[in-house]
Each structure stands twice: as C-alpha cells, then as structure tokens.
N, C-alpha and C positions, 0 to 999 in steps of 0.2 A: 453154120457156125463152123469154125476150122474146132476139130476134134486133136487135141493134147494128149502125147503122150505122159506117162507119168514122170518121167525124167527126159531130156534133151540138150542137143550142144548149141549152142547159139554165140554168135559174132554181136558183141556188144560194141554199140556205134553211138551211143549220144549219154549225158549223163540228165538227168529231168530234175527239175527245180523240185526240191523235197528230198535229194541225195541220190536217187536210185540210181543205176547204170540202166537201157534200153537197148535192149534187141528183139529182132520180129522172126515169127515162126510163122509162115503161109502167108503174111501180110499182118500176122496180128503182133501186136506191140507187147511186150513181157518185159516187167519193170523186177529187177535183180538188184536189190541191196548188197553193199558191199563188192560191187562190180565196177570196172572203170572202162569207159567207151576205149575201143581198139582190143580188148581182148577176146580171146576166147574162151568159152567156158563152159562148163556142164551144171546144169542147175534142175531142181525136182519142182515142178509146179506145185504152188501151194493155195491158190484162189483163182477162178477162172469168174470171169465180168462179161458183160454184154460191152464188148471191142478193147478189150484188154486180158492181160491175166499177170499174177504176181509169182516170184519163182523165187527157192532159197537156195545160194551159192554151193555146192556141192566138193568143186572144183575147179581151178584156174588152170586151163590147159597150154595158154599161152599168154602170159603176163604184159601187162604194158610197164613201160621202161617208168612208169612215175608211180606204178605200185611201193609200198615201203610195211616193214614188217611194223602192227600197230602195236606200239609199247604199251597197251592195255586191253587187251582183246576182250578180257573178262566183264568189261565197263562198256562194251560196243553194242549191249542188249538194253541198255538204259536208253537207247534211242537219241542219245545227245552227242553222240561222238561219230555221226553217220560216215566222216570223212579221214577217219584216223589212219585209213591204210592209202592214204594220195599223198604223195610228198607234196609239204606246202606250197612252195613255187606254183604246182599244178593246181591246187585249190584255188588260188586265186587266181586265178586264170580261168578257169571253168567258172567262177560266179562271175566275172565280168561278161562272158561270153551266155551265161544263163538269162542274163539281165538284158541283154543284147535282143538274143531270141523270144522273148516277153516282151517286148517292148515292138518287137515286129510283128507278132501273132497276136496280141492281144490289143496293143494300143494302135495297131496298123501307121506305124515309123518308118517309113522305108528306110531310112539309115539313120538311125539313134546315135548320137553324141553321147557312147558309153566308152569312159577310160579306163583304162587299166586300174584294178583292185590296189589301193592303198594297203600294203600288210603292216604286219606288227614287224617294228623295227627288228634288226637283228640281235642286238642287247638283249630285248625282251620275251622275256617266257609265254611261248604260245602256248601252252598249255594251263598252266596256273594262273588264271586272269580272272574269273568269277569272282565277283562279289557278293553276289547272292546264291543261295542253292537250296531246294528244298529235299528233307530226305524222310521217308516214311518207315513206320514200325509193323511189323508183321506179328502175324499170331506163332511163328515157329523163332520168336526172339531175332529173326532178321532186322538190323536197320541199316538203312543206304538206300539207294536211288532204287525203284522201280522198272522192273522189265517193260518195256515198250506193250502196248496192248495187254497189259496183264496186270492184275495185283499181285503175282510174285514179287518180292524185295530182295535184290541182291544186296547179301552180308557183306559190308565194307567197314574194316578195322580203321581204315583212313580213306581219305579222300584226294588220290593226287591230281585230280582234275581241275581243282579249285583254289582259288587263292591260300598261300601258306599260310595266313593269321585265318581264314574262315577254316582251312583243314583243321588248324588246331585247337579250336572253339569246337566242332565238329567232334574231336574225339574228346573232348571233355563233357561235351554234354552224350555222347552215347555211353561213356564209361559209369557216368552219374546213372543212367538210366540203368544199366545193368545192374550197378551196384545195389541201387535202390530197390528197383522190383523185378529185376533178371528178365526171365520168359515171359511175364506176366504183365510187360510194363507196356503192350496194346493193350490192355484192359483200359488203362487210362488218358493213352494219346495215340493219333493216328498219325502225325505226321508232326513235323517241326521244320520252321525257316529260320536261314544263318543270314546275315546282313551284315555287312563290316565296313567301315570307311577304312579305304586301301592306304591313301593321302596322309590318314591324319595320326595324332599321337595321342597317347595317352596321356603325358603330362607335355605342356609346353615346355620346349628348349632341351627337352631328351630327346635323343634322337635313339628308338627303338630298332629290332631286329625284325626282318620281314615277317615273322609269325607271333607279332605282338601288335595287333591294331584294335580299339574298340568297337565292337559288336553287340548288334539285338539278335536276339532269340525268340519266335513266335511258334506258340504251341497251341496245336489244335488238338483240344482235348475231345477225348471219345465219348460219342452220344450212347452210352451202353449203361445198364444197371448198374446202381452204387458208385456215380461218378465221384471222382474226391471234392470235396467243399472248399471255397474260396479260400480257408484258412489252410486246409493242408496243404494247395497249391503253395500258398503262400511261404509256408515252413519248407518246402519241399524245394521252392525256387530260390530261397534263402540261402539252401546249402549248397545247390548249384553254384550261385555268385562266389558264396566265401571262396570255392576250388577254383572258379577260373576268371580271376580278376578281371580279365580284357569283358566279360560280359559287362555292358552297363547297365541293361534292362532287360529283362524276360516280359512279355504280355502273352497270357493266357485266353484263349478265343473260344465259344462256342457253350453259352449255358453256365457263365462263370459269374457268380452274386447277382446283384442287382440288375446290372447293365450289360450283364452278357460276356464281359471280360475282366480280365483282372492284368493290371500291368505294376510288377516290381521295378524300382529304378527307373530309365528314363525308356520315352516310347520313342527316342529320336536319336542318330546320331548326327555328328556334325563332319562332312566332306569338305576335302577343297580340291578345286579345280583353277589350273592359271591364276593362283593367290586370290580366289574369290572363296569364299565360306557359303553354305550351300546343309541346310537343315533339312534331313531326310529323314521322315516319319515310319513307322512301321508298315502301315499301309500304302506307303506313295512308291510311284514307280520312279527309278532312277537307271542309267545305263549302268552296265556291270561289268563293262571292260575299262580297268581304271587308267588302261597307258592309251588306249585311243579314243577316249572319250575328250583329252583335249585338243586331239585331230580333228572328230566331226566337229568338236563347237568352231574350231580357229577355222577349218574351211566352210563351214555355213556361213557366218560371220564375213569373211573374205569375200567370198565371190559375191556377194549382194552390191560391195563397193558404196557402200553407205554415206549420207553425206549428213553433215551436221543438223542440219535442220528438219533431217527425213521424221516423219511420223510413221512409226510400227509397230506392225500387228503379230504377236506371238500366239499362235492357234494351238489346240492341244496344249498347253504352257509345261502342265506338269507341277513341278517343284520352281520352275524359274528358270531353267539350264540356259537357255536362250534369252531370255528377255534380260537376266543380269549383265551380260556382255553385250547384248545391243545395246542395253541402257547408256552405257562407256560413248558410244559411238554417234546417237542419235538425239532428237529433241522431247520424242516422248515414246515409251513403249504403252501398249494395250496388251495386256497377257489377256487370255482368256482359258478356263478350266472347268471342269465341271464335277472332279472327285474332293469332295470337302477337305479331307486331311491335306493334297495336293495345293488347294488354295491356300489353307494355315500355313504352310511351309513355304509357299512364294510370298506371302505376306511377309513374314518372319525373314526370309530373304533376304527381301529391301532391304530392311533395317538394318540385317547383319552384317550387310555390304555397302551400308549409307548412302542408298539411292532414294532420290524423290522424284525422278521423271520417269515413274514403273507403277501405271493404276493395273490391279490386279482384280478381274471380274470371275465373279463365280456366275458357271451357266454352260449350255452346251455353244459349241461355235456357231453351228446353224441357226441356232435363236439369236444368241448377241448377236451375230454379223447383219439381219436384219434390221435389229434395234439401231445398232451404229450407225447404219446406211439411213436409216431414217432420220436419226440427229443431223447426219451432214456431216459423219467423221471422217477425215480424210485421213488415206494409209497410201505411204510412199511404197514401204517393203513390208513382205511380209513371210513369216516362215511358220511353215505347220508340222507337227508331228505328229500323226495318229496312230491310234493303234493298228494293230495288225490288220483288222477289216479297212482301213482305208479310210478318207475323207467319207463326211455324211455329203450324200448328195445337193441336199441345200445348202452345206456348207461351200461346196464347190462353188455353185452356183452365185450364193456370196461373195465368193473373193473373186471371181468376174464380173462382180457389178460393182465393188468399190476400186475396181481399176489399178492397182497397186502397178509398178512400173516395173518390179523384180516380184517372184515366190520363190524361195528356197524350200523344197518337200522335201522333208527327211523321213524314211521309208523304211519298214523292218518287212518288208514284202513285196517283192518285186511284180508280182501279178498284179493285186491290187493298186501299185503304183504306177502301172501301165493303163488301167482302165481308166484310173484318175487323171495320168498326165494327158489323155486324149480327148476327156473330157474339158480340159482346161485348154488345150488347144483349139476344138473348135470353139471355142469361148474368144478366140483371139491373141492365147499366147503363142508365143513361140519356147519349144525346146532348144536350149543352149548347150547343155551340159549335165549328164549324169555321171558323179563320182561313186563306182562303190569303195565303202571301208570295212574293211574287215574286223568286225567286233567280236564274232565269233568263230575264231580258228577252231577248224579240226571239226566242224561241221559245217550243215548245208545252208545254215541261215545267212542271211545276204541284207547288211544296211546298204543303204543308197543318200545321196543327198544330191538333187537334182535343179536345175534351175532354168527357171523361164521368166521371158520376157515378156511385157506388151508391147 
C-alpha cells in the first residue's frame, strides 16, 4: 500500500465522471475537486481508500488555460456547481470526452460515435436556468443549500443559481419564514422545494418580466414535538400566498391532517414546450432547464425518422413529454409510467393537447413490456428515459424482444448508459449516434440521447 504524505504536489491528467480532477502519486489515483486536467497543484490528502485517495486543493501552481474565476465560490460547497471554475467551452468538450471514455471502458465500444456537446445558446444565461430547487432550514437560522456531505446549511439571502422567477419566490419564502418564526423556523419545517413554469404566464395575453412566473412550493414539515396542526399551516400558507402572488399553490407533506398532506391553492402548474401544454404536479418529474428542454425533445424525436404509420413506445414516460410530440408524427403511442402522479399528469396532458392516439399505461416498463409482447403489440420505434439507475434488466430484454427498428435512449448518467447500451448491442442493436446535450451547465452532470438501430 502506498504511504501518502499529508500534502503533496500533483500533475492532474484527467477529469473523472462526477467532476473531480485526477492525478497519480506512485501509481495511486488521487481525486481532487475543483482541479482541471493539465494543472500542477498542491493538495492535502483527506481520505485514503484501497486503490485510490481523495484530496483537497490547496494551491494551483500551474493553472490550466481553461481555468476561470468562479463567480460564486461560496456556493461551490453545495456540491451542485462543481465546474464553475472551468470555462464553459471546456465544460462542453469534457462532457463529450467523459461520455466517450465511459462507453469505451464500461460498454466496451471500440469507437463510440459521440458527438460534440450541444451547449446553451450564446444568448441564454448558463447560470440562471434551473426551474426546480430544494432549500434547507437549519437550527442556527440559516436558509439555503446544504453543504455537500454535511447537514450544514449555507445561508443565502438570494439564490443567483436558479431561474430569476424561482429566486424571486425563494426570497419571498425566506422572508416569510424569518418574519414569522425567525431562527425557530427549523422547529416547523426541514426543507422546501420550489418549482416554476418558466415558459408560462400568470395572465394570458400579458407578457410578464422574467422574475414573474407561476410557482409551486412544497414544504416538508418537521417531525418534531408539537408540530403545527393543519389549520395552523393553512393560516400560515394563506399569509405567504397573499404576499407572493406568483405562488399558485403550496403543499405541506409529512403528517399533516388525515391524509398526511395539505394543499392550499393548486397542486400543479402548466408549462409550455414548443407550443404544447404540460400539467406538472408537485410530485412529478420534469426537466429543469427550460432553454434546453426543447432542444432535447426535438433532437430525440427527429433522429428516429418517424413514419406516419409507426407504432411508438415511450418508456419511463413521466408526464408525457416525449409521448405528446411523438403523437403528432405516428399512428399511436403507448406511454408506460409507474409513478401515480405522473400517470395522471400524462393522461391530462393528452387531453390538454387534444390527442386521441396516446395510451398511458400505469406500471413498470419491465412488467408492462412483457404483457404487451404477449398480446402481440407491435412497436416500430421506442424512446426510453429512465432514472439515473438506468433501465431495469428485464426492461432491456423486453426492448430486445419487441424488436423496434430504432431506439432513442435518453440518459442522465453515462455510466449506466454505457452498461445498458452494451446489453442492447448484444441483443442485436447497433449504436448509431450519441449526442450529449448540456442540461446542467456549471456542473459535471451529463445528459445524452443515444440512437440505436436494429
């Protein structure tokens, strides 16, 4: 085992998936957050494990030409903005390189067809893009993001790293908490989540400034002695909504009332994407980058080369983001989703968009595909957009069994993507194209759309 000194100098040679730079000391890999490949740095060892170590960056002795001054260094500790020290063009290049390296190492693809990353357009703000964010409330009165790997909270009077409309709501919620309960707010809630409809308007026909969009607030009540009763929460929420008219609904969860939750106002918002309307409930997932979501949708749909007679599958379909656009170009879409709230949203969204050729099925993709195959259902094309863990193995086998001519695999984790693409390749599909799309600027998170053909 290599004996490591408490501090040492390193040549950083790579960036790993997850965001850390990598150097080696006597052959041992050392991961260094906030470094960049090509730099020489001085580090302090913070953790030693079998086969690798982690270190804290103390000094950059020879900076990379891609290093920039982080605009929000105090928020780097939240773990969500690992790459704000890297120039944006270099971030895009590294994302494509990391996807390629993982496809080679994990998927055993000899020459994976990874394209240059599609970044945010020059006119867009690559910082203030998030339409969903969660904030914590600490015992010391701090309100903001949690520090990575810690229960500590970074106190944030405002949040410069989310959509301006979300920040405006955050500041109102923060002021309400401090004025109503002061440093005792943590007695009543642990955290709260804000979601906005970035492309929507509060009043049809009236164009509002960027910091005024409809939003939902979800409060996780504290499970401590003497929690607030439902009637007390209702009074407090009424006060919040009166002072912040862009908040169209507040839901309190965890042990509130007979059903364990309380909603005042709406439990959903309506978002607009490429001329289509989407109801998104408090509990449903939806993409968080309003600028890049249309890019993701158009690329995914267009590369399938759809035909009017096609029968399409949308697996892990959520609220129907892809199904709604598929339905405009094919004979029929079968959407499969297991989350109850998203299933309801998807069915409502078909009605909102006057679609009659979409069937939304409630169930897991692995089970539902087996049932559909048993009934002889034909699928010409398929889209899957699984969670970070990737597709269930039986869902992948189900895709292989139904034999669509093309599959578009939308992924937010290139390591599980590489694993799953290898299984589909071994099942008779060829990998045609892998397109990274930057849904998460200033972070190491990577979204991709991969096209496979049988």
